[in-house]
C-alpha positions in Angstrom: -41.3 -1.7 -60.7 -44.9 -0.6 -61.4 -47.4 0.2 -58.8 -50.6 -1.9 -58.8 -53.6 -0.3 -60.3 -55.1 0.4 -56.9 -54.4 -0.1 -53.3 -51.3 -1.5 -51.7 -48.6 -3.6 -53.4 -48.8 -7.3 -52.9 -46.6 -9.2 -50.6 -44.6 -10.6 -53.5 -44.1 -7.1 -55.0 -42.7 -5.9 -51.7 -40.4 -8.9 -51.5 -39.2 -8.3 -55.1 -38.6 -4.6 -54.4 -36.6 -5.3 -51.2 -34.5 -8.0 -53.1 -33.7 -5.7 -56.1 -33.3 -2.4 -54.3 -29.8 -0.9 -54.6 -30.2 0.9 -51.3 -31.7 -0.2 -47.9 -35.4 -0.5 -48.3 -37.4 0.9 -45.3 -41.0 1.8 -45.1 -40.4 5.2 -46.6 -38.6 3.8 -49.6 -41.3 1.2 -50.2 -44.0 3.8 -50.0 -42.1 6.1 -52.5 -41.4 3.3 -54.9 -45.1 2.4 -55.2 -46.4 6.0 -55.0 -48.6 5.4 -52.0 -51.0 8.0 -50.6 -50.9 9.1 -46.9 -53.8 6.8 -46.2 -52.2 3.9 -48.0 -49.0 4.4 -45.9 -51.0 3.5 -42.8 -52.1 0.3 -44.5 -48.5 -0.4 -45.6 -47.3 -0.2 -42.0 -49.9 -2.9 -41.0 -49.0 -5.0 -44.1 -45.3 -4.9 -43.2 -46.0 -5.9 -39.7 -48.1 -8.8 -40.9 -45.3 -9.9 -43.2 -42.9 -9.8 -40.3 -45.3 -11.9 -38.2 -45.7 -14.4 -41.1 -41.9 -14.8 -41.3 -41.6 -13.2 -44.7 -39.4 -10.2 -43.8 -37.3 -8.9 -40.9 -36.0 -5.5 -40.0 -32.4 -4.5 -39.8 -30.9 -1.6 -37.7 -32.0 1.6 -39.2 -35.5 0.2 -40.0 -34.5 -1.2 -43.4 -36.2 -4.4 -44.3 -34.9 -7.6 -45.8 -36.3 -11.0 -46.5 -36.8 -13.1 -43.4 -33.8 -15.4 -43.0 -31.9 -12.9 -45.2 -29.4 -10.2 -44.4 -29.0 -6.5 -45.1 -26.9 -5.8 -48.2 -24.1 -4.3 -46.0 -23.7 -5.4 -42.4 -21.2 -6.3 -39.7 -20.3 -9.9 -39.4 -18.2 -11.8 -36.8 -16.1 -14.8 -37.9 -17.4 -17.7 -35.9 -15.5 -20.6 -37.4 -12.8 -21.6 -39.8 -13.2 -25.3 -40.8 -10.4 -27.7 -41.5 -10.5 -26.9 -45.2 -9.9 -23.3 -44.5 -13.4 -22.1 -45.3 -14.3 -19.1 -43.2 -17.8 -18.9 -41.7 -19.3 -15.8 -40.1 -22.6 -14.8 -38.4 -24.3 -11.4 -38.2 -23.1 -9.5 -35.2 -26.7 -8.4 -34.7 -29.5 -10.8 -35.3 -32.8 -10.1 -33.7 -35.1 -12.4 -35.8 -36.7 -15.4 -34.1 -35.1 -17.7 -36.7 -31.5 -18.9 -36.1 -28.8 -16.6 -37.6 -27.5 -17.7 -40.9 -23.9 -19.0 -41.4 -22.2 -16.9 -44.1 -19.3 -18.1 -46.2 -16.7 -15.3 -46.3 -14.4 -14.8 -49.2 -11.0 -13.7 -47.9 -9.2 -10.9 -49.7 -5.9 -12.2 -48.4 -5.4 -15.7 -47.2 -5.0 -16.0 -43.4 -6.1 -12.5 -42.5 -9.4 -13.5 -40.9 -9.5 -15.6 -37.7 -12.3 -16.5 -35.2 -13.6 -13.4 -33.5 -12.6 -11.0 -36.3 -15.3 -8.4 -37.1 -15.7 -7.3 -40.6 -18.0 -4.8 -42.5 -19.1 -6.9 -45.5 -21.3 -6.8 -48.6 -23.6 -9.9 -48.6 -25.3 -11.7 -51.5 -27.4 -14.9 -51.8 -25.8 -17.8 -53.6 -28.0 -20.8 -54.1 -29.3 -21.8 -50.7 -26.8 -19.9 -48.7 -25.0 -16.6 -48.4 -21.6 -15.2 -49.4 -19.9 -12.2 -47.8 -17.3 -9.9 -49.4 -15.3 -8.1 -46.7 -15.0 -4.4 -47.2 -13.2 -3.4 -44.0 -11.8 -5.2 -40.9 -13.2 -3.7 -37.7 -11.9 -3.5 -34.1 -11.2 -7.0 -32.8 -13.8 -9.0 -30.8 -13.6 -12.4 -29.2 -16.1 -15.1 -29.9 -17.5 -16.2 -26.5 -18.9 -19.6 -25.6 -20.0 -21.5 -22.5 -18.7 -24.9 -22.1 -17.4 -27.6 -19.8 -13.7 -28.4 -19.4 -12.5 -31.9 -20.1 -9.1 -33.2 -19.1 -7.1 -35.6 -21.4 -3.6 -36.3 -20.0 -2.0 -33.0 -19.3 -4.3 -31.1 -21.8 -7.6 -29.4 -21.3 -10.4 -29.3 -23.9 -13.6 -27.2 -24.0 -16.9 -28.7 -25.0 -19.7 -26.3 -25.6 -23.0 -26.8 -23.8 -25.2 -25.9 -26.8 -26.7 -28.9 -28.6 -25.4 -27.5 -32.0 -21.8 -27.3 -30.7 -20.1 -30.4 -32.1 -16.4 -29.4 -31.9 -14.0 -29.3 -29.0 -11.3 -26.7 -28.6 -7.9 -26.9 -26.9 -7.6 -24.6 -23.9 -4.8 -22.1 -24.1 -5.5 -20.6 -20.7 -7.7 -22.3 -18.1 -7.7 -19.3 -15.7 -7.4 -21.7 -12.7 -10.4 -23.7 -13.8 -10.3 -27.5 -13.5 -11.8 -30.4 -15.5 -15.5 -30.7 -15.1 -16.1 -27.0 -14.4 -18.5 -24.9 -16.3 -16.7 -21.8 -17.8 -17.2 -18.8 -20.0 -14.4 -18.7 -22.6 -13.2 -16.8 -25.6 -12.3 -18.5 -28.9 -9.6 -16.9 -31.0 -7.0 -17.8 -33.5 -6.7 -19.1 -37.0 -6.7 -22.7 -38.3 -5.3 -25.0 -37.5 -4.9 -23.4 -34.1 -8.2 -22.2 -32.8 -8.0 -22.2 -29.0 -10.2 -21.2 -26.0 -9.2 -18.9 -23.1 -11.3 -19.2 -19.9 -12.4 -15.7 -18.8 -14.9 -16.7 -16.1 -15.4 -19.8 -13.9 -19.1 -20.6 -13.5 -18.8 -23.6 -11.2 -20.4 -27.0 -11.3 -22.3 -27.5 -14.5 -24.8 -29.8 -12.8 -25.5 -27.4 -10.0 -29.0 -25.9 -10.4 -27.8 -22.3 -9.9 -25.6 -22.8 -13.0 -28.6 -23.2 -15.3 -29.6 -19.6 -15.0 -26.0 -18.5 -15.5 -25.9 -20.4 -18.8 -29.0 -18.5 -20.0 -27.7 -15.2 -18.8 -24.4 -15.5 -20.7 -26.0 -17.2 -23.7 -28.6 -14.5 -24.2 -26.2 -11.7 -23.2 -28.5 -10.4 -20.5 -26.9 -7.5 -18.5 -26.8 -8.7 -14.9 -24.3 -6.3 -13.2 -25.1 -2.7 -12.5 -22.2 -0.2 -12.8 -21.2 1.7 -9.6 -22.6 5.0 -10.9 -26.0 3.5 -11.4 -26.0 1.9 -8.0 -24.9 5.1 -6.3 -27.6 7.1 -8.0 -30.2 4.5 -7.0 -29.1 4.9 -3.3 -29.4 8.7 -3.6 -32.9 8.7 -5.1 -34.1 6.1 -2.7 -33.5 8.5 0.2 -35.7 11.3 -1.1 -39.0 12.0 0.7 -42.3 10.8 -0.8 -43.1 14.3 -2.1 -45.9 16.8 -1.3 -49.5 16.7 -2.5 -50.0 12.9 -2.4 -53.4 11.5 -1.8 -53.4 9.7 1.6 -54.7 6.2 1.2 -53.0 4.7 4.3 -56.4 4.2 5.9 -57.5 1.7 3.3 -56.9 -2.0 4.0 -55.0 -2.5 0.6 -53.5 -5.9 0.2 -50.8 -7.2 -2.1 -51.4 -10.8 -3.3 -48.3 -12.3 -4.9 -46.6 -15.6 -5.4 -45.0 -17.0 -2.2 -41.6 -16.6 -3.9 -42.2 -13.0 -5.0 -39.0 -10.9 -5.0 -40.8 -7.6 -5.5 -44.3 -6.3 -4.9 -45.4 -3.6 -7.3 -49.2 -3.9 -7.1 -51.9 -4.0 -4.4 -55.7 -3.9 -4.6 -58.7 -2.8 -2.6 -62.4 -2.8 -3.2 -65.7 -2.2 -1.5 -69.4 -1.8 -2.5 -70.1 1.6 -4.0 -72.4 3.9 -2.1 -73.1 6.1 -5.1 -76.8 5.7 -6.0 -75.9 6.1 -9.7 -73.9 2.9 -9.4 -76.2 0.7 -7.5 -74.9 -2.7 -6.9 -71.5 -1.7 -8.2 -68.1 -1.3 -6.6 -65.3 1.2 -5.9 -61.8 -0.2 -6.3 -58.2 1.0 -6.1 -55.3 -0.6 -7.9 -52.2 0.9 -6.3 -48.9 0.5 -8.3 -45.4 1.3 -7.1 -44.6 4.9 -8.2 -41.4 4.1 -9.9 -41.5 7.2 -12.2 -41.1 9.3 -9.1 -37.7 7.8 -8.4 -36.5 6.9 -11.9 -36.4 10.1 -14.0 -35.8 10.3 -17.8 -32.2 10.5 -18.8 -30.8 9.4 -15.4 -28.2 6.6 -15.0 -30.9 4.3 -13.6 -33.2 5.1 -16.4 -30.6 4.4 -19.1 -29.8 1.1 -17.5 -33.5 0.2 -17.2 -34.0 1.0 -20.8 -31.0 -1.1 -21.8 -32.4 -4.1 -19.9 -36.1 -3.6 -20.9 -37.4 -5.8 -18.2 -36.5 -8.0 -15.2 -35.7 -11.6 -16.0 -37.1 -14.2 -13.6 -35.3 -17.6 -13.0 -36.2 -20.2 -10.4 -33.1 -19.3 -8.4 -32.6 -15.6 -9.0 -33.9 -12.4 -10.6 -31.9 -10.2 -12.9 -33.8 -7.0 -12.1 -34.5 -4.1 -14.3 -33.8 -1.7 -11.4 -31.2 -1.9 -8.7 -32.4 -3.8 -5.6 -32.5 -0.7 -3.4 -35.4 0.3 -5.6 -36.9 -2.9 -6.9 -36.8 -4.9 -3.7 -37.0 -2.1 -1.1 -38.2 1.5 -1.7 -40.5 0.8 -4.6 -41.7 -2.6 -3.3 -45.1 -2.3 -1.6 -44.3 -3.9 1.8 -46.7 -4.5 4.6 -47.0 -1.8 7.3 -44.6 0.7 5.5 -45.6 3.9 3.8 -44.9 3.7 0.1 -45.2 6.0 -2.9 -47.9 4.7 -5.3 -49.7 5.6 -8.5 -53.3 4.9 -7.6 -55.9 3.9 -10.2 -59.4 4.6 -8.8 -62.0 2.6 -10.5 -65.8 2.7 -10.4 -67.1 -0.7 -11.6 -70.8 -1.5 -12.4 -72.6 -4.6 -11.1 -72.1 -6.0 -14.6 -68.3 -5.5 -14.3 -68.0 -2.6 -16.7 -65.6 0.3 -16.0 -67.9 3.3 -15.3 -65.2 5.8 -14.5 -61.5 6.1 -13.5 -59.0 8.6 -12.2 -55.3 8.5 -11.4 -53.5 10.1 -8.5 -50.2 10.0 -6.8 -50.8 8.5 -3.3 -49.2 7.2 -0.1 -50.3 3.7 0.7 -49.7 1.4 3.7 -50.1 -2.2 2.7 -52.3 -4.1 5.2 -50.9 -7.4 4.3 -48.6 -9.1 1.8 -50.4 -12.4 1.1 -49.4 -15.4 -1.0 -52.0 -16.6 -3.6 -52.4 -19.8 -1.7 -53.0 -18.0 1.6 -55.6 -15.7 0.1 -57.4 -18.6 -1.5 -57.3 -20.6 1.7 -58.9 -17.7 3.7 -61.7 -17.3 1.2 -62.2 -21.1 1.2 -62.4 -21.0 5.0 -59.2 -22.9 5.7 -57.4 -21.6 8.9 -53.8 -20.6 8.5 -50.8 -20.9 10.8 -49.9 -17.6 12.4 -46.3 -18.0 11.3 -47.2 -18.5 7.6 -50.2 -16.2 7.0 -53.3 -15.2 8.8 -55.1 -17.8 10.9 -54.9 -20.6 13.3 -54.7 -24.1 11.8 -52.1 -25.9 9.6 -52.0 -25.4 5.9 -49.3 -27.1 3.8 -47.9 -24.2 1.8 -44.3 -24.4 0.4 -42.5 -21.2 1.1 -39.0 -22.6 0.5 -38.4 -20.2 -2.4 -39.3 -17.0 -0.5 -36.3 -14.8 0.2 -38.2 -13.5 3.2 -41.4 -14.9 4.6 -44.4 -12.6 4.4 -45.0 -11.0 7.7 -48.2 -12.1 9.5 -50.9 -9.8 10.7 -52.0 -10.3 14.2 -55.1 -12.3 15.0 -56.9 -9.0 15.9 -56.5 -7.8 12.4 -57.5 -11.2 10.8 -61.1 -10.1 10.6 -60.2 -6.9 8.8 -58.0 -8.7 6.2 -60.7 -11.4 5.7 -63.3 -8.6 5.1 -61.0 -6.9 2.6 -60.5 -10.2 0.7 -64.2 -10.9 0.6 -64.9 -7.4 -0.8 -62.2 -8.1 -3.4 -63.9 -11.4 -4.3 -67.3 -9.8 -4.6 -66.1 -7.1 -6.9 -64.2 -9.7 -8.9 -67.4 -11.6 -9.5 -68.6 -8.5 -11.4 -65.3 -8.2 -13.3 -65.5 -11.9 -14.2 -69.0 -11.5 -15.6 -67.7 -8.8 -17.9 -64.7 -10.9 -18.9 -66.9 -13.9 -19.7 -69.2 -11.6 -21.8 -66.3 -10.4 -24.0 -64.9 -14.0 -24.3 -61.2 -13.6 -24.3 -59.0 -16.4 -25.6 -59.1 -19.2 -23.1 -56.0 -21.4 -23.5 -55.4 -23.3 -20.3 -51.8 -24.3 -20.9 -50.0 -25.5 -17.8 -47.0 -23.5 -16.4 -44.2 -25.5 -14.9 -43.1 -24.5 -11.4 -39.6 -25.3 -10.2 -39.2 -25.6 -6.4 -35.8 -25.2 -4.8 -34.7 -25.5 -1.2 -32.9 -22.8 0.7 -29.6 -23.9 -0.7 -30.8 -23.8 -4.3 -31.1 -27.6 -4.6 -33.9 -28.9 -6.8 -36.9 -30.3 -5.0 -39.5 -30.7 -7.7 -40.9 -29.7 -11.0 -44.6 -29.7 -11.4 -47.5 -27.8 -13.1 -48.3 -24.6 -11.2 -51.7 -24.8 -9.6 -54.1 -22.3 -11.0 -56.3 -20.7 -8.3 -59.2 -18.3 -8.4 -56.8 -15.9 -6.5 -54.6 -15.8 -9.6 -57.5 -15.0 -11.9 -58.8 -12.3 -9.4 -55.5 -10.4 -9.4 -55.2 -10.7 -13.2 -58.7 -9.2 -13.7 -58.0 -6.2 -11.5 -54.7 -5.7 -13.3 -56.4 -5.9 -16.7 -59.0 -3.3 -15.5 -56.3 -0.9 -14.5 -54.4 -1.4 -17.7 -57.5 -0.6 -19.8 -58.2 2.5 -17.6 -54.6 3.7 -18.2 -54.9 3.4 -21.9 -58.3 5.1 -22.1 -57.2 7.9 -19.7 -54.2 8.7 -21.9 -56.4 8.5 -25.1 -58.8 11.0 -23.5 -55.9 13.5 -23.0 -54.5 12.7 -26.5 -51.3 11.8 -24.8 -48.7 9.3 -26.0 -49.6 5.7 -25.2 -47.3 2.6 -25.2 -49.9 0.1 -26.1 -49.7 -3.6 -25.5 -50.8 -4.8 -28.9 -52.0 -8.2 -29.9 -53.3 -8.3 -33.5 -55.6 -11.0 -35.0 -54.0 -14.0 -36.6 -52.9 -13.6 -40.2 -54.7 -15.6 -42.9 -51.6 -17.7 -43.6 -51.5 -18.8 -40.0 -55.2 -19.6 -40.0 -54.8 -21.7 -43.1 -52.0 -23.6 -41.4 -54.3 -24.1 -38.3 -57.1 -25.4 -40.6 -54.7 -27.9 -42.2 -53.6 -29.0 -38.7 -57.2 -29.4 -37.4 -58.1 -31.4 -40.5 -55.8 -34.1 -39.3 -58.0 -34.6 -36.3 -61.3 -34.2 -38.3 -62.0 -30.9 -36.4 -63.9 -28.5 -38.7 -62.6 -24.9 -39.0 -64.2 -22.5 -41.5 -61.9 -19.8 -42.9 -64.6 -17.6 -44.2 -66.0 -16.6 -40.8 -65.1 -13.5 -38.7 -62.3 -14.7 -36.4 -62.7 -13.8 -32.8 -61.1 -15.2 -29.6 -64.4 -17.0 -29.0 -63.9 -18.9 -32.3 -60.9 -20.7 -30.9 -62.7 -21.2 -27.5 -65.5 -23.1 -29.4 -62.9 -25.4 -31.0 -61.5 -26.3 -27.6 -65.0 -26.9 -26.2 -65.8 -29.1 -29.2 -62.7 -31.2 -28.6 -63.6 -31.8 -25.0 -61.2 -34.1 -23.1 -59.7 -35.8 -26.2 -56.1 -36.9 -26.0 -55.0 -34.4 -28.5 -56.5 -31.4 -26.7 -53.2 -30.1 -25.3 -51.7 -30.3 -28.9 -54.6 -28.3 -30.4 -54.3 -25.6 -27.7 -50.6 -25.4 -28.4 -51.2 -25.1 -32.1 -53.9 -22.4 -31.5 -51.3 -20.5 -29.5 -48.8 -20.8 -32.3 -51.4 -19.5 -34.7 -51.6 -16.2 -32.8 -49.5 -13.2 -33.6 -46.8 -12.2 -31.1 -47.8 -9.4 -28.8 -45.7 -6.3 -28.9 -45.4 -2.7 -27.6 -46.0 0.3 -29.8 -47.7 3.7 -29.9 -50.3 2.8 -32.5 -53.5 1.1 -31.2 -54.4 -2.1 -32.9 -56.3 -3.6 -30.0 -55.6 -6.7 -28.0 -57.1 -9.7 -29.8 -56.4 -12.3 -27.1 -58.0 -10.3 -24.3 -60.8 -9.1 -26.7 -60.1 -5.4 -25.8 -60.0 -2.3 -27.9 -57.5 -0.4 -25.9 -54.8 -1.9 -23.6 -51.6 -0.7 -22.1 -49.3 -2.2 -19.5 -49.5 0.0 -16.3 -49.2 -2.4 -13.4 -45.5 -3.5 -13.3 -43.1 -0.6 -13.6 -40.6 -2.3 -11.3 -40.0 -5.0 -13.9 -41.2 -3.6 -17.3 -39.9 -0.5 -18.9 -43.2 -0.2 -21.0 -45.1 0.3 -17.7 -42.7 3.0 -16.6 -43.3 4.9 -19.8 -47.1 4.7 -19.3 -46.6 6.0 -15.7 -44.6 8.9 -17.1 -47.3 9.6 -19.7 -50.0 9.7 -17.0 -47.9 11.9 -14.8 -47.5 14.4 -17.7 -51.1 14.2 -19.0 -52.7 14.6 -15.6 -50.1 17.1 -14.1 -49.2 14.8 -11.3 -45.8 16.3 -10.5 -42.2 15.4 -11.4 -41.2 12.3 -13.3 -43.2 12.7 -16.4 -42.1 12.4 -20.1 -39.3 14.7 -21.2 -40.9 15.2 -24.6 -38.3 13.6 -26.9 -39.2 10.0 -26.4 -39.6 8.0 -29.7 -42.3 5.6 -28.6 -42.2 3.7 -31.9 -38.5 2.9 -31.6 -38.8 2.3 -27.9 -41.6 -0.1 -28.5 -39.5 -2.1 -31.0 -36.6 -2.3 -28.6 -38.5 -3.4 -25.5 -40.5 -5.9 -27.5 -37.2 -7.6 -28.6 -35.8 -7.5 -25.1 -39.0 -9.1 -23.8 -38.6 -11.9 -26.3 -35.0 -12.4 -25.2 -36.1 -12.7 -21.5 -38.8 -15.2 -22.4 -36.3 -17.4 -24.3 -33.8 -17.2 -21.4 -36.4 -18.2 -18.9 -37.7 -21.0 -21.0 -34.2 -22.4 -21.6 -33.5 -22.4 -17.9 -36.8 -24.2 -17.1 -35.8 -26.8 -19.7 -32.5 -27.3 -17.9 -34.2 -27.7 -14.5 -36.6 -30.2 -16.0 -33.7 -32.2 -17.5 -31.9 -32.1 -14.1 -35.1 -33.3 -12.3 -35.6 -36.1 -14.9 -31.9 -37.1 -14.7 -32.8 -38.9 -11.5 -35.1 -41.1 -13.6 -32.9 -42.1 -16.5 -33.5 -45.7 -17.3 -37.1 -45.6 -16.0 -40.2 -46.0 -18.1 -42.3 -42.8 -18.1 -45.7 -41.7 -19.3 -45.2 -39.5 -22.3 -47.2 -37.8 -25.0 -46.1 -37.2 -28.6 -45.8 -33.5 -29.4 -44.1 -33.4 -32.8 -43.5 -35.7 -35.7 -40.5 -35.3 -38.1 -38.9 -37.6 -40.7 -36.1 -38.4 -38.3 -38.4 -39.4 -35.4 -40.9 -37.9 -33.0 -40.7 -35.6 -30.0 -42.4 -36.4 -26.8 -43.0 -34.7 -23.4 -43.2 -36.4 -20.0 -46.7 -36.1 -18.7 -47.2 -33.8 -15.8 -43.6 -32.5 -15.9 -42.8 -31.3 -19.4 -39.5 -31.3 -21.2 -39.4 -32.3 -24.8 -37.2 -35.1 -25.9 -36.4 -36.9 -29.1 -37.3 -40.5 -30.0 -35.1 -41.2 -33.0 -36.7 -43.1 -35.9 -33.6 -45.3 -36.0 -34.5 -46.6 -32.5 -38.1 -47.7 -33.5 -36.9 -51.2 -34.3 -35.9 -53.1 -37.4 -39.1 -52.0 -39.3 -39.0 -49.1 -41.8 -41.2 -46.2 -40.8 -42.6 -43.9 -43.4 -43.1 -40.2 -42.5 -46.6 -39.0 -43.5 -46.2 -35.2 -43.5 -49.8 -34.4 -44.3 -51.1 -36.8 -41.6 -48.3 -35.8 -39.2 -47.5 -39.4 -38.4 -45.0 -42.2 -38.7 -46.3 -45.4 -40.2 -44.7 -48.8 -40.1 -44.3 -50.1 -43.7 -44.9 -53.7 -42.7 -47.0 -53.7 -39.6 -48.9 -50.5 -40.2 -48.1 -49.4 -36.6 -48.6 -45.6 -36.2 -47.1 -42.9 -34.1 -49.3 -39.8 -34.2 -49.6 -36.4 -32.6 -51.1 -36.4 -29.2 -50.6 -40.1 -28.8 -50.0 -41.2 -25.2 -47.4 -44.0 -24.7 -44.8 -45.3 -22.3 -41.2 -44.6 -23.2 -37.9 -45.3 -21.5 -35.9 -42.1 -20.6 -32.5 -42.9 -22.2 -30.8 -39.5 -21.6 -31.3 -36.3 -19.7 -28.6 -33.6 -20.0 -29.1 -30.8 -17.4 -26.5 -28.6 -19.0 -28.1 -28.5 -22.5 -31.7 -29.3 -21.4 -31.8 -32.2 -23.9 -33.8 -35.4 -23.4 -33.8 -38.6 -25.4 -36.2 -41.5 -25.3 -36.2 -45.1 -26.2 -39.0 -47.7 -26.6 -39.8 -50.0 -23.7 -38.1 -53.4 -23.7 -39.8 -55.8 -26.0 -41.6 -53.0 -28.0 -39.4 -53.1 -31.0 -36.3 -51.5 -29.5 -33.1 -52.7 -31.2 -30.8 -54.6 -29.0 -27.6 -52.9 -27.9 -28.9 -49.4 -28.5 -28.8 -48.4 -24.9 -25.6 -48.2 -22.9 -25.2 -49.8 -19.5 -27.2 -47.9 -16.9 -25.3 -48.5 -13.7 -26.2 -46.1 -10.9 -23.8 -43.2 -10.4 -23.3 -39.5 -10.8 -23.3 -37.6 -14.1 -20.3 -38.7 -16.2 -18.4 -37.4 -19.2 -18.4 -40.2 -21.8 -16.8 -40.8 -25.1 -19.5 -41.6 -27.6 -19.7 -41.8 -31.4 -16.1 -40.7 -31.8 -16.7 -37.3 -30.1 -15.2 -37.1 -26.7 -16.7 -35.0 -23.9 -20.5 -35.3 -24.6 -22.1 -34.7 -21.2 -24.8 -37.1 -20.3 -26.4 -38.5 -17.2 -26.4 -42.3 -16.7 -28.4 -43.9 -14.0 -29.8 -42.5 -10.8 -28.0 -40.2 -8.6 -27.6 -41.5 -5.1 
């Protein structure tokens, strides 16, 4: 393959080289093949990242690239299924792309040698629209695990998987004491025609809300149990004294403003007007962050486990913490009235909100108050608070049912001091907000769903989370500290684990333009794209029905943020240098930044050990972050389905969020949860799919279903275990007779439907 006359190879040339290379093709091999200079190699790295963002390529272990949706030429596969015809299907043992893993047809060397769960080292090749694997070596055995619900039939038990794509049932060889109707973790094993399931863990009632997070934990293989060695080490390090030479900040009324249901408190803030004449009208501020690097040293058992987890994972009913609870919820958590080790970021902020200077110290802090966002906002707004629930005198309806422990209340004598501290914070935030508005970060106001549970974990409500000024205030202080951390490390030429968000690729912008054209919203591709460009689009749309869809599409057009040691800026925040510093209890990236600051500023023990590979670490923790986000999103979807299961049979206000040739997807207004309205249920009329216009059009009546359209639909099905919803039209709106089953009230039942026994669905309202 010849190198282009000048500059980098094209995307197609890179794809052709990867496809035809006889050896794994990494960045080094690509650069060598095209004879790139040192400067061009820098551009190649950015190009390869763009191609990954655009879905053209993916990376395999060892940093070799292959076509997205493709496979390395030699890889480890796990046999996932053997169909009734004897065809063996395998999946990659490791698959870290965002697309679903491919199913690969395996050619057996000897008939009957490969069963479900068998691991093989295989050579892969594309064949038509699929893949074929040629086994080279059988590896140590491994069982194929799945989560499912047991169903009884006579004296036999069957396992039905909870995933939407799981269509088959498996006879149970060993129930492990589990009974019909229970949610279980099982291993599949065997060869056709005898593939069976063995229960290895009982997870309880599949419809119990606490089961929803368990499903996500097992599905996404999230480590959730600490080994004893790690727990013992955490207890030992938690007992050590705070250390000598710390700056004493216990006299400052620093407050920690967190969600009412916060499990840990790793940040606190303080501000007051600056008395420095050179900063007239400005402020001094301190962002105090839990000094996790003092307790968690590189190479320790706790450190290795934290790196393996990458981050904490937050579910409505539980947290899977990155650190053992003796650290995350106790010693490292900034609790009111207790001396805590902190990394303090001292900021000098001008009256225009610019960062004039910064410095970092190790400090001792004593939090004046742990305040919920709602309480802080109420105090600033002048609403009195009950003494038992915050700081004040009158009643305020604040739901604290999710809190593990209620926030302690300061005495009435200290109320004035806390209020003064909050007012100073708000005054300083006004300056920070001015600077934020000037740089115009991306302003997508997409609602976040909040699940409320009672003290027994029972579902109370699902609703959009209220967005308060208190939330924005804390975010802006955290952003300021993150910027200062990145710049402080840059000034010392120290390693930085940047939080990178690159501008959208041209391909994504073209797709966005095509999408906006369907709404007659102009979008010029030739302009310099800034976050403000997208803000203007949203402003132009105003309160149109399709506003939420456009914001979601703008979000999809953005590249995915990631961690890495090379600075490419943060497009969404409109910042040139940005690193995560403020949450070392729950993010390994922040812990690395703390260690880098400790080393660069000679702040004592707990710095970098010098052999960290920030590039590889960035790749790893970015993938673990995506895993956590998917698990959290899946769980919220299940809670939403459980909440809506109470309303099966009712007509709900919905909005169309997606159009396909088989129907449209809609979401319930104010609650969320996407469900399918099958095209076959739209009545006797034939509906044509207009892909360009993203609509379904009735061939006879001309009736249209379009993106963003608001309409009333009947909720036909809500499956809390899978998170799936299904809609039907209202009576008399073209619905075919006999399409809906009888909706008598009663609990969730296991029904036989369409010849497949054991599909879980909820019929009628629960009593």
